[in-house]
Residue frames as a rotation matrix with the C-alpha (Angstrom) as fourth column:
UNK 1
-0.935 -0.149 0.321 202.79
-0.020 0.928 0.373 98.97
-0.353 0.342 -0.871 98.05
UNK 2
-0.520 0.790 -0.325 199.87
-0.757 -0.249 0.605 98.47
0.397 0.560 0.727 95.64
UNK 3
-0.554 0.400 0.730 196.96
-0.426 0.617 -0.661 96.55
-0.715 -0.678 -0.172 97.32
UNK 4
-0.584 0.430 -0.689 195.42
-0.579 0.374 0.724 93.78
0.569 0.822 0.031 95.32
UNK 5
-0.190 0.596 0.780 192.33
-0.923 0.161 -0.348 92.61
-0.333 -0.787 0.520 97.02
UNK 6
-0.744 0.003 -0.668 191.57
-0.284 0.904 0.321 88.81
0.605 0.428 -0.672 97.10
UNK 7
0.293 0.929 -0.226 188.73
-0.167 0.283 0.945 86.85
0.942 -0.239 0.238 98.59
UNK 8
0.196 -0.289 -0.937 190.94
0.858 0.513 0.021 85.68
0.475 -0.808 0.348 101.46
UNK 9
-0.875 -0.483 0.036 192.08
0.405 -0.770 -0.493 89.30
0.266 -0.416 0.869 102.28
UNK 10
-0.378 0.813 0.443 188.45
-0.508 -0.582 0.635 90.37
0.774 0.015 0.633 102.17
UNK 11
0.438 0.577 -0.690 187.55
0.247 0.661 0.709 87.54
0.864 -0.481 0.146 104.56
UNK 12
-0.307 -0.648 -0.697 190.25
0.906 0.025 -0.422 88.69
0.291 -0.761 0.580 107.00
UNK 13
-0.890 0.055 0.453 189.05
-0.092 -0.994 -0.060 92.26
0.447 -0.095 0.889 106.79
UNK 14
0.046 0.994 0.104 185.46
-0.429 -0.074 0.900 91.26
0.902 -0.086 0.422 107.49
UNK 15
0.354 0.046 -0.934 186.54
0.606 0.750 0.266 88.85
0.713 -0.660 0.237 110.30
UNK 16
-0.652 -0.694 -0.307 188.75
0.695 -0.383 -0.609 91.40
0.305 -0.610 0.731 112.02
UNK 17
-0.660 0.560 0.500 185.87
-0.457 -0.828 0.325 93.92
0.596 -0.014 0.803 111.83
UNK 18
0.282 0.874 -0.396 183.52
-0.184 0.454 0.872 91.26
0.942 -0.173 0.289 113.20
UNK 19
0.448 -0.143 -0.882 185.61
0.760 0.581 0.292 90.29
0.471 -0.801 0.370 116.18
UNK 20
-0.392 -0.703 -0.594 187.41
0.896 -0.438 -0.074 93.60
-0.208 -0.561 0.801 116.84
UNK 21
0.667 0.686 -0.292 185.40
0.569 -0.721 -0.395 96.33
-0.481 0.097 -0.871 115.16
UNK 22
0.837 -0.304 0.455 187.04
0.220 -0.575 -0.788 99.45
0.502 0.759 -0.415 113.79
UNK 23
0.398 -0.707 0.584 189.63
-0.664 -0.661 -0.348 99.85
0.632 -0.249 -0.734 116.62
UNK 24
0.666 -0.126 0.735 189.93
-0.610 0.475 0.634 96.94
-0.429 -0.871 0.240 119.05
UNK 25
-0.343 -0.868 -0.358 192.91
-0.933 0.361 0.018 94.65
0.113 0.340 -0.933 118.74
UNK 26
0.827 0.552 0.109 192.35
-0.560 0.826 0.066 90.95
-0.054 -0.115 0.992 118.05
UNK 27
0.022 -0.860 0.511 194.80
-0.613 0.392 0.686 88.05
-0.790 -0.328 -0.518 118.41
UNK 28
-0.550 -0.332 -0.766 196.21
-0.812 0.430 0.395 85.72
0.198 0.839 -0.506 115.92
UNK 29
-0.974 0.195 0.115 194.53
0.137 0.912 -0.385 82.89
-0.180 -0.360 -0.916 117.88
UNK 30
-0.165 0.963 -0.215 191.09
-0.131 -0.237 -0.963 84.49
-0.978 -0.130 0.165 117.52
UNK 31
0.094 0.198 -0.976 191.52
-0.962 -0.233 -0.140 84.74
-0.255 0.952 0.169 113.73
UNK 32
-0.787 -0.492 -0.373 192.96
-0.569 0.811 0.131 81.18
0.238 0.316 -0.919 113.51
UNK 33
-0.761 0.570 0.310 190.00
0.195 0.655 -0.730 79.72
-0.619 -0.495 -0.610 115.53
UNK 34
0.008 0.894 -0.448 187.46
-0.310 -0.424 -0.851 81.66
-0.951 0.146 0.274 113.56
UNK 35
0.263 -0.015 -0.965 188.83
-0.963 -0.065 -0.262 80.77
-0.059 0.998 -0.032 110.08
UNK 36
0.804 0.040 0.593 189.90
-0.212 0.952 0.223 77.28
-0.555 -0.305 0.774 111.21
UNK 37
0.761 -0.644 -0.077 193.37
0.039 0.164 -0.986 77.64
0.647 0.748 0.150 109.94
UNK 38
0.265 -0.750 -0.606 196.90
0.941 0.339 -0.009 77.34
0.212 -0.567 0.796 111.38
UNK 39
0.727 -0.058 -0.684 198.30
0.347 -0.829 0.439 80.28
-0.592 -0.557 -0.582 113.37
UNK 40
-0.386 -0.917 -0.097 201.36
0.372 -0.251 0.894 80.40
-0.844 0.309 0.438 111.07
UNK 41
-0.370 0.343 0.864 199.09
0.906 -0.073 0.417 81.00
0.205 0.937 -0.284 108.03
UNK 42
0.741 0.638 -0.211 197.43
0.672 -0.698 0.248 83.88
0.011 -0.326 -0.945 109.96
UNK 43
0.307 -0.711 -0.633 200.81
0.302 -0.558 0.773 85.46
-0.902 -0.429 0.044 110.70
UNK 44
-0.624 -0.541 0.563 201.86
0.650 0.039 0.759 85.21
-0.433 0.840 0.327 107.07
UNK 45
-0.010 0.710 0.705 198.64
0.891 -0.314 0.329 86.94
0.454 0.631 -0.629 105.83
UNK 46
0.815 0.341 -0.469 198.61
0.539 -0.742 0.399 89.55
-0.212 -0.578 -0.788 108.46
UNK 47
-0.116 -0.930 -0.348 202.26
0.421 -0.363 0.831 90.47
-0.899 -0.050 0.434 107.71
UNK 48
-0.620 -0.040 0.783 201.24
0.783 -0.090 0.616 90.90
0.046 0.995 0.087 104.01
UNK 49
0.320 0.870 0.376 198.25
0.794 -0.463 0.394 93.00
0.517 0.172 -0.839 104.90
UNK 50
0.581 -0.209 -0.787 200.26
0.533 -0.633 0.562 95.18
-0.615 -0.745 -0.257 107.24
UNK 51
-0.516 -0.848 0.120 202.75
0.549 -0.220 0.807 95.82
-0.658 0.482 0.579 104.49
UNK 52
-0.536 0.439 0.721 199.82
0.720 -0.208 0.662 96.98
0.441 0.874 -0.204 102.28
UNK 53
-0.951 0.069 0.303 198.46
-0.183 -0.912 -0.368 99.31
0.251 -0.405 0.879 104.95
UNK 54
-0.130 0.962 -0.240 195.29
-0.157 0.219 0.963 97.34
0.979 0.163 0.123 105.72
UNK 55
0.848 0.333 -0.412 196.02
0.319 0.300 0.899 96.32
0.423 -0.894 0.148 109.27
UNK 56
0.097 -0.790 0.605 198.46
-0.810 -0.416 -0.414 97.27
0.579 -0.450 -0.680 112.06
UNK 57
0.720 0.048 -0.693 200.15
0.206 0.938 0.279 94.41
0.663 -0.344 0.665 113.94
UNK 58
0.183 -0.633 0.752 201.84
-0.890 -0.431 -0.146 94.92
0.417 -0.643 -0.643 117.25
UNK 59
-0.294 -0.303 -0.906 203.64
-0.032 0.951 -0.308 91.75
0.955 -0.061 -0.290 118.41
UNK 60
-0.765 0.011 -0.644 202.07
0.595 0.395 -0.700 90.46
0.247 -0.919 -0.308 121.71
UNK 61
-0.824 0.454 -0.338 199.46
-0.153 -0.754 -0.639 93.23
-0.545 -0.475 0.691 121.53
UNK 62
0.031 0.889 0.457 197.23
0.432 0.400 -0.808 92.28
-0.901 0.223 -0.372 118.59
UNK 63
-0.823 -0.138 0.551 195.97
0.567 -0.160 0.808 93.19
-0.024 0.977 0.210 115.16
UNK 64
-0.047 0.836 -0.547 193.72
0.373 -0.493 -0.786 96.08
-0.926 -0.241 -0.289 114.29
UNK 65
0.395 0.263 0.880 192.34
0.918 -0.090 -0.385 97.65
-0.022 0.961 -0.277 111.10
UNK 66
-0.825 -0.508 -0.247 194.01
0.457 -0.858 0.235 100.78
-0.331 0.081 0.940 109.74
UNK 67
-0.236 0.729 -0.643 191.72
-0.337 -0.682 -0.649 103.61
-0.911 0.063 0.407 108.53
UNK 68
-0.426 0.056 -0.903 192.02
-0.902 0.049 0.429 102.18
0.068 0.997 0.030 105.00
UNK 69
-0.931 0.079 -0.355 191.34
0.066 0.997 0.048 98.64
0.358 0.021 -0.934 106.13
UNK 70
-0.670 0.715 -0.201 188.37
0.273 -0.014 -0.962 99.76
-0.690 -0.699 -0.186 108.29
UNK 71
-0.300 0.547 -0.781 186.84
-0.737 -0.653 -0.175 101.64
-0.606 0.523 0.599 105.34
UNK 72
-0.582 -0.039 -0.812 187.10
-0.690 0.553 0.467 98.57
0.431 0.832 -0.349 103.12
UNK 73
-0.942 0.225 -0.248 185.80
0.318 0.834 -0.452 96.25
0.105 -0.504 -0.857 105.87
UNK 74
-0.487 0.819 -0.304 182.70
-0.161 -0.427 -0.890 98.53
-0.858 -0.384 0.340 106.50
UNK 75
-0.226 0.402 -0.888 181.86
-0.963 -0.228 0.142 98.38
-0.145 0.887 0.438 102.70
UNK 76
-0.691 -0.067 -0.720 182.20
-0.317 0.923 0.218 94.58
0.650 0.379 -0.659 102.55
UNK 77
-0.915 0.372 -0.155 180.33
0.331 0.473 -0.816 93.99
-0.230 -0.799 -0.556 105.80
UNK 78
-0.445 0.797 -0.408 177.49
-0.507 -0.600 -0.619 96.26
-0.738 -0.068 0.671 104.70
UNK 79
-0.261 0.295 -0.919 177.06
-0.920 0.211 0.329 94.45
0.291 0.932 0.216 101.38
UNK 80
-0.824 -0.177 -0.538 177.30
-0.083 0.977 -0.196 91.02
0.560 -0.117 -0.820 103.01
UNK 81
-0.875 0.458 -0.158 174.83
0.290 0.234 -0.928 91.71
-0.388 -0.858 -0.337 105.79
UNK 82
-0.310 0.810 -0.498 172.24
-0.775 -0.519 -0.361 93.42
-0.551 0.274 0.788 103.65
UNK 83
-0.295 0.215 -0.931 172.21
-0.724 0.586 0.364 90.43
0.624 0.781 -0.018 101.38
UNK 84
-0.918 0.005 -0.396 171.94
0.223 0.833 -0.506 88.11
0.328 -0.553 -0.766 104.39
UNK 85
-0.715 0.686 -0.134 169.00
-0.167 -0.354 -0.920 90.15
-0.679 -0.636 0.367 105.61
UNK 86
-0.166 0.631 -0.758 167.30
-0.977 -0.207 0.042 89.96
-0.131 0.747 0.651 102.21
UNK 87
-0.571 -0.062 -0.818 167.83
-0.398 0.893 0.210 86.19
0.718 0.445 -0.535 101.88
UNK 88
-0.919 0.251 -0.302 166.21
0.393 0.545 -0.741 85.61
-0.021 -0.800 -0.600 105.28
UNK 89
-0.551 0.761 -0.341 163.42
-0.049 -0.437 -0.898 88.10
-0.833 -0.479 0.278 105.27
UNK 90
-0.032 0.570 -0.821 162.42
-0.930 -0.318 -0.184 88.04
-0.366 0.757 0.540 101.58
UNK 91
-0.037 -0.044 -0.998 163.51
-0.771 0.637 0.001 84.53
0.636 0.769 -0.058 100.39
UNK 92
0.699 0.469 0.540 163.08
-0.713 0.398 0.577 82.75
0.055 -0.788 0.613 103.73
UNK 93
0.083 -0.802 -0.591 166.53
-0.263 0.555 -0.790 81.20
0.961 0.221 -0.165 103.77
UNK 94
0.848 0.020 -0.530 167.41
0.480 0.396 0.783 79.19
0.225 -0.918 0.326 106.90
UNK 95
0.889 -0.458 0.008 170.06
-0.399 -0.766 0.503 81.07
-0.225 -0.451 -0.864 108.95
UNK 96
0.217 -0.856 0.469 172.88
0.062 0.491 0.869 78.52
-0.974 -0.160 0.160 108.42
UNK 97
0.210 -0.025 0.977 172.39
0.862 0.476 -0.173 78.76
-0.461 0.879 0.122 104.64
UNK 98
0.921 0.369 -0.124 172.88
0.275 -0.842 -0.464 82.47
-0.276 0.393 -0.877 104.04
UNK 99
0.359 -0.843 -0.401 176.65
-0.160 -0.479 0.863 82.99
-0.919 -0.246 -0.307 104.14
UNK 100
-0.352 -0.563 0.748 177.69
0.608 0.470 0.640 81.24
-0.711 0.680 0.177 100.90
UNK 101
0.158 0.548 0.822 175.13
0.977 -0.209 -0.048 82.97
0.145 0.810 -0.568 98.70
UNK 102
0.939 0.138 -0.316 175.66
0.211 -0.955 0.209 86.40
-0.273 -0.263 -0.926 100.43
UNK 103
0.100 -0.987 -0.123 179.42
0.101 -0.113 0.989 86.01
-0.990 -0.111 0.088 99.86
UNK 104
-0.427 -0.268 0.864 178.91
0.837 0.246 0.489 85.46
-0.344 0.932 0.119 96.15
UNK 105
0.493 0.750 0.442 176.29
0.848 -0.528 -0.050 88.30
0.196 0.399 -0.896 95.76
UNK 106
0.670 -0.245 -0.701 178.41
0.282 -0.790 0.545 90.90
-0.687 -0.563 -0.460 97.65
UNK 107
-0.350 -0.933 0.088 181.09
0.392 -0.060 0.918 90.69
-0.851 0.356 0.386 94.88
UNK 108
-0.675 0.180 0.715 178.67
0.699 -0.152 0.698 91.71
0.234 0.972 -0.023 92.10
UNK 109
0.387 0.879 -0.278 176.66
0.920 -0.388 0.052 94.35
-0.062 -0.276 -0.959 93.92
UNK 110
-0.331 -0.375 0.866 176.83
0.531 -0.832 -0.158 97.95
0.780 0.408 0.475 92.81
UNK 111
-0.965 0.047 -0.257 176.25
0.185 -0.573 -0.798 100.83
-0.185 -0.818 0.545 95.27
UNK 112
-0.562 0.817 -0.128 172.96
-0.788 -0.481 0.385 101.62
0.253 0.317 0.914 93.44
UNK 113
-0.002 0.576 -0.818 171.70
-0.079 0.815 0.574 98.02
0.997 0.066 0.044 93.88
UNK 114
-0.624 -0.281 -0.729 172.82
0.626 0.379 -0.681 97.95
0.468 -0.882 -0.060 97.48
UNK 115
-0.949 0.308 -0.067 171.02
-0.230 -0.821 -0.522 101.21
-0.216 -0.480 0.850 98.38
UNK 116
-0.299 0.893 -0.335 167.89
-0.730 0.012 0.683 99.88
0.614 0.449 0.649 96.64
UNK 117
-0.143 0.175 -0.974 168.01
0.353 0.928 0.115 96.68
0.924 -0.328 -0.194 98.71
UNK 118
-0.867 -0.259 -0.425 168.57
0.489 -0.283 -0.825 98.79
0.093 -0.923 0.373 101.86
UNK 119
-0.751 0.659 0.038 165.47
-0.657 -0.752 0.062 100.93
0.069 0.022 0.997 101.01
UNK 120
-0.093 0.729 -0.679 163.38
-0.412 0.592 0.693 97.80
0.907 0.344 0.245 100.28
UNK 121
-0.201 -0.053 -0.978 164.31
0.590 0.790 -0.164 96.29
0.782 -0.610 -0.128 103.60
UNK 122
0.781 0.594 0.195 163.60
0.252 -0.584 0.772 99.45
0.572 -0.553 -0.606 105.60
UNK 123
0.188 -0.836 0.515 167.23
-0.518 -0.530 -0.671 100.29
0.834 -0.141 -0.533 106.47
UNK 124
0.857 0.149 -0.494 167.88
0.273 0.681 0.680 97.33
0.437 -0.717 0.542 108.83
UNK 125
0.496 -0.698 0.517 170.49
-0.842 -0.533 0.087 98.05
0.215 -0.478 -0.851 111.66
UNK 126
-0.199 -0.584 0.787 171.30
-0.730 0.624 0.279 94.40
-0.654 -0.519 -0.551 112.31
UNK 127
-0.431 -0.021 -0.902 171.68
-0.746 0.571 0.343 91.24
0.508 0.821 -0.261 110.22
UNK 128
0.538 0.784 -0.311 169.93
-0.452 0.579 0.678 88.00
0.712 -0.224 0.666 111.11
UNK 129
0.319 -0.439 -0.840 172.79
0.718 0.690 -0.088 86.80
0.618 -0.575 0.536 113.33
UNK 130
0.710 0.189 -0.678 172.98
0.677 -0.446 0.585 90.06
-0.191 -0.875 -0.445 115.21
UNK 131
-0.317 -0.948 -0.013 175.80
0.898 -0.305 0.317 91.81
-0.305 0.089 0.948 113.45
UNK 132
0.070 0.282 -0.957 175.66
0.073 -0.958 -0.277 95.61
-0.995 -0.051 -0.087 112.90
UNK 133
0.195 0.050 0.980 174.94
0.978 0.072 -0.198 96.92
-0.080 0.996 -0.034 109.42
UNK 134
-0.635 -0.448 -0.629 176.76
0.406 -0.887 0.222 100.13
-0.658 -0.114 0.745 108.61
UNK 135
0.516 0.829 -0.215 174.62
0.265 -0.393 -0.880 102.75
-0.815 0.397 -0.423 106.90
UNK 136
0.758 -0.147 0.635 175.31
0.646 0.044 -0.762 104.16
0.084 0.988 0.128 103.39
UNK 137
0.750 -0.502 0.431 177.61
-0.422 -0.864 -0.273 106.81
0.509 0.023 -0.860 104.94
UNK 138
-0.101 -0.830 -0.549 179.69
0.088 0.542 -0.836 104.18
0.991 -0.133 0.018 106.75
UNK 139
-0.452 -0.020 0.892 178.18
-0.821 -0.382 -0.425 104.98
0.349 -0.924 0.156 110.22
UNK 140
0.091 0.433 -0.897 177.30
0.065 0.896 0.440 102.14
0.994 -0.098 0.053 112.54
UNK 141
0.626 0.163 0.763 176.70
-0.737 -0.196 0.647 101.51
0.255 -0.967 -0.002 116.22
UNK 142
-0.409 -0.912 -0.026 179.70
-0.838 0.387 -0.386 99.67
0.362 -0.136 -0.922 117.81
UNK 143
0.410 0.495 -0.766 179.07
-0.188 0.868 0.461 95.94
0.893 -0.045 0.449 118.46
UNK 144
0.708 -0.259 0.657 179.74
-0.603 0.262 0.754 94.16
-0.367 -0.930 0.029 121.73
UNK 145
0.286 -0.687 -0.668 183.13
-0.633 0.387 -0.670 92.43
0.719 0.615 -0.324 121.33
UNK 146
-0.318 -0.321 0.892 183.05
-0.912 0.362 -0.195 90.39
-0.260 -0.875 -0.407 124.55
UNK 147
-0.278 0.170 -0.945 183.01
-0.493 0.819 0.292 86.62
0.824 0.547 -0.144 123.85
UNK 148
0.741 0.669 0.066 181.22
-0.454 0.426 0.782 84.04
0.495 -0.609 0.619 125.97
UNK 149
0.419 -0.665 -0.618 184.55
0.554 0.726 -0.407 82.36
0.719 -0.172 0.673 126.72
UNK 150
-0.542 -0.756 0.367 185.71
0.269 -0.570 -0.776 85.37
0.796 -0.322 0.512 128.58
UNK 151
0.229 0.726 0.648 182.65
-0.557 -0.449 0.699 85.64
0.799 -0.521 0.302 130.89
UNK 152
-0.754 -0.540 0.373 183.54
-0.592 0.316 -0.741 84.67
0.283 -0.780 -0.558 134.56
UNK 153
-0.578 0.495 -0.649 181.79
0.539 0.828 0.152 81.83
0.613 -0.262 -0.746 136.43
UNK 154
-0.370 0.540 -0.756 178.63
0.819 -0.195 -0.540 83.09
-0.439 -0.818 -0.370 138.18
UNK 155
-0.770 0.058 -0.636 178.16
-0.187 -0.973 0.136 86.04
-0.611 0.223 0.760 135.78
UNK 156
0.091 0.856 0.508 174.92
0.679 0.320 -0.661 86.60
-0.728 0.406 -0.552 133.80
UNK 157
-0.722 -0.400 -0.565 174.98
-0.171 -0.688 0.706 87.93
-0.670 0.606 0.428 130.35
UNK 158
0.463 0.886 -0.036 172.73
-0.187 0.057 -0.981 88.37
-0.867 0.461 0.192 127.21
UNK 159
-0.245 -0.516 0.821 173.56
0.733 0.455 0.505 86.84
-0.634 0.725 0.267 123.82
UNK 160
0.023 0.079 -0.997 174.17
-0.199 -0.977 -0.082 89.75
-0.980 0.200 -0.007 121.46
UNK 161
0.600 0.093 -0.795 175.34
-0.798 -0.001 -0.603 88.19
-0.057 0.996 0.073 118.20
UNK 162
0.527 -0.425 0.736 177.07
0.174 0.902 0.396 85.31
-0.832 -0.081 0.549 116.57
UNK 163
-0.474 -0.729 -0.494 179.87
-0.510 -0.230 0.829 85.09
-0.718 0.645 -0.263 114.08
UNK 164
0.533 0.642 -0.551 178.46
-0.802 0.177 -0.570 84.20
-0.269 0.746 0.610 110.62
UNK 165
-0.689 -0.711 -0.143 179.65
-0.725 0.671 0.153 80.57
-0.013 0.210 -0.978 110.40
UNK 166
-0.007 0.761 -0.648 177.55
-0.719 0.447 0.532 77.76
0.695 0.470 0.544 108.99
UNK 167
-0.349 -0.193 -0.917 178.78
0.321 0.895 -0.310 75.08
0.880 -0.403 -0.251 111.42
UNK 168
-0.995 -0.065 -0.075 178.26
0.094 -0.402 -0.911 77.40
0.029 -0.913 0.406 114.35
UNK 169
-0.536 0.844 0.015 174.74
-0.844 -0.536 -0.017 78.39
-0.006 -0.021 1.000 113.32
UNK 170
0.014 0.459 -0.888 173.79
-0.358 0.832 0.424 74.74
0.934 0.311 0.176 112.79
UNK 171
-0.597 -0.389 -0.701 175.21
0.495 0.509 -0.704 73.90
0.631 -0.767 -0.112 116.26
UNK 172
-0.955 0.281 0.093 173.41
-0.260 -0.645 -0.718 76.78
-0.141 -0.710 0.690 117.99
UNK 173
-0.183 0.937 -0.298 170.16
-0.860 -0.006 0.510 75.61
0.476 0.350 0.807 116.29
UNK 174
-0.057 0.099 -0.993 170.68
0.070 0.993 0.095 72.11
0.996 -0.064 -0.064 117.67
UNK 175
-0.685 -0.231 -0.691 171.26
0.671 0.169 -0.722 73.36
0.284 -0.958 0.039 121.22
UNK 176
0.331 0.914 0.236 168.50
0.796 -0.405 0.450 75.94
0.507 0.039 -0.861 120.79
UNK 177
-0.183 -0.390 -0.903 170.52
0.720 -0.678 0.147 79.01
-0.669 -0.623 0.405 121.76
UNK 178
0.333 0.491 0.805 169.10
0.896 -0.432 -0.107 82.25
0.295 0.757 -0.583 120.33
UNK 179
-0.613 -0.430 0.663 169.88
0.324 -0.902 -0.286 85.96
0.721 0.040 0.692 120.16
UNK 180
-0.086 0.620 0.779 168.60
-0.588 -0.663 0.463 87.65
0.804 -0.418 0.422 123.31
UNK 181
0.628 0.318 -0.710 168.80
0.318 0.728 0.607 84.63
0.711 -0.607 0.356 125.58
UNK 182
0.487 -0.378 0.787 170.02
-0.798 -0.558 0.227 85.34
0.354 -0.739 -0.574 129.09
UNK 183
0.498 -0.357 -0.790 172.79
0.153 0.933 -0.325 83.08
0.853 0.041 0.520 130.21
UNK 184
0.713 -0.402 0.575 174.34
-0.695 -0.298 0.654 82.47
-0.092 -0.866 -0.492 133.58
UNK 185
0.116 -0.757 -0.643 177.82
-0.475 0.527 -0.705 80.86
0.872 0.387 -0.298 133.41
UNK 186
0.961 0.256 0.100 178.14
-0.225 0.524 0.822 77.99
0.158 -0.812 0.561 135.76
UNK 187
0.438 -0.880 0.182 181.76
-0.130 0.138 0.982 76.82
-0.889 -0.454 -0.053 135.04
UNK 188
0.498 -0.417 -0.761 184.50
-0.849 -0.054 -0.526 76.59
0.178 0.907 -0.381 132.48
UNK 189
0.944 -0.267 0.192 185.93
0.215 0.943 0.256 73.12
-0.249 -0.200 0.948 132.12
UNK 190
0.279 -0.935 -0.219 189.76
-0.394 -0.319 0.862 73.02
-0.876 -0.154 -0.458 132.15
UNK 191
-0.566 -0.673 0.475 191.97
0.164 0.473 0.866 72.24
-0.808 0.568 -0.158 129.14
UNK 192
-0.813 0.252 -0.525 189.84
-0.574 -0.496 0.651 74.12
-0.096 0.831 0.548 126.62
UNK 193
-0.769 0.638 0.041 186.80
0.624 0.764 -0.164 72.06
-0.136 -0.101 -0.986 127.69
UNK 194
-0.202 0.825 0.528 183.13
0.586 -0.330 0.740 73.19
0.785 0.459 -0.416 127.27
UNK 195
-0.923 0.072 0.378 181.46
-0.302 -0.745 -0.595 75.99
0.238 -0.663 0.710 129.22
UNK 196
-0.475 0.812 -0.338 178.37
0.854 0.518 0.044 74.97
0.211 -0.268 -0.940 131.29
UNK 197
-0.948 0.248 0.200 175.72
-0.272 -0.957 -0.104 77.63
0.166 -0.154 0.974 131.28
UNK 198
-0.457 0.889 -0.025 172.17
0.658 0.319 -0.682 77.96
-0.598 -0.329 -0.731 132.49
UNK 199
-0.829 0.294 0.475 169.86
0.233 -0.590 0.773 79.48
0.508 0.752 0.421 129.81
UNK 200
-0.822 0.491 -0.290 167.59
0.187 -0.248 -0.951 81.50
-0.538 -0.835 0.112 132.03
UNK 201
-0.525 0.659 -0.539 165.30
-0.830 -0.537 0.151 82.41
-0.190 0.527 0.829 129.11
UNK 202
-0.041 0.469 -0.882 164.56
-0.658 0.652 0.377 78.76
0.751 0.597 0.282 128.29
UNK 203
0.408 0.117 0.906 165.13
-0.879 0.318 0.355 77.39
-0.247 -0.941 0.233 131.80
UNK 204
0.976 -0.159 -0.152 167.65
0.088 0.916 -0.391 74.84
0.201 0.368 0.908 130.45
UNK 205
0.425 -0.905 0.034 171.27
-0.229 -0.070 0.971 73.83
-0.876 -0.420 -0.237 131.03
UNK 206
0.982 -0.144 -0.120 173.69
-0.099 0.142 -0.985 73.93
0.159 0.979 0.125 128.09
UNK 207
0.278 -0.957 0.088 177.24
0.342 0.184 0.922 72.71
-0.898 -0.226 0.378 127.56
UNK 208
0.976 0.031 -0.214 178.77
-0.166 -0.525 -0.834 75.04
-0.138 0.850 -0.508 124.93
UNK 209
0.623 -0.759 0.187 181.98
0.782 0.601 -0.168 73.95
0.016 0.251 0.968 123.22
UNK 210
0.049 -0.737 -0.674 185.23
0.581 -0.528 0.620 75.93
-0.813 -0.422 0.402 123.72
UNK 211
-0.818 -0.431 0.380 185.44
0.542 -0.357 0.761 76.94
-0.192 0.829 0.525 120.05
UNK 212
-0.114 0.871 0.477 181.88
0.800 -0.204 0.564 77.86
0.589 0.446 -0.674 119.81
UNK 213
0.538 0.237 -0.809 182.19
0.790 -0.478 0.385 80.05
-0.295 -0.846 -0.445 122.91
UNK 214
-0.482 -0.747 -0.457 184.64
0.438 -0.658 0.613 82.23
-0.759 0.095 0.644 120.87
UNK 215
-0.810 0.266 0.523 182.00
0.504 -0.141 0.852 82.77
0.300 0.954 -0.020 118.30
UNK 216
0.254 0.951 -0.173 179.17
0.830 -0.123 0.544 83.94
0.496 -0.282 -0.821 120.69
UNK 217
-0.768 -0.458 0.448 179.27
0.218 -0.844 -0.491 87.63
0.603 -0.279 0.748 121.67
UNK 218
0.090 0.761 -0.642 177.51
0.938 0.152 0.312 88.79
0.335 -0.630 -0.701 124.76
UNK 219
-0.456 -0.214 0.864 176.74
-0.076 -0.958 -0.278 91.97
0.887 -0.192 0.420 126.63
């Protein structure tokens, strides 16, 4: 089947890469939460993308990128995150404001322009919200894919990266949670309630929403 790329398919590829990398399986629920859409819509799109050879979907096991899907995702992620880095470091954009413009710019960026930006920025390895930036040969260091929501009570972890989502980044700015902060999980409230953590870096207690805890990756 011929693959016709659309902005929505590209968003799915980038997101699956962001939450599962090149090989890990992700669930419909993770995609639905991250894109804020109904699980049925995710199933429909994933079925389409599987037929086109972009993803593999094993019922009850999860969704992962195929070799073709992973290659496309790496190219998209590299463009997007290099633009994000440029907007923050050179144009002093606030972190929550970078995604929309980076999204527009990535679609009109040639390989020549991308490599020139990469040279200008000194070949950054991470974007401003902590995500890995693949190099021009498609090589990258695998991200942590463990989300805060999965950390057990009493465990201590370090904030490694955030999903690139404007509402999330505004929220994290409000509660003053930063990359590199050390968190001790105190308790998970039941019925998809918030997670209570102690921020050992800032010596403060935070209540982090259930949805936000799916967007925060730790190690």
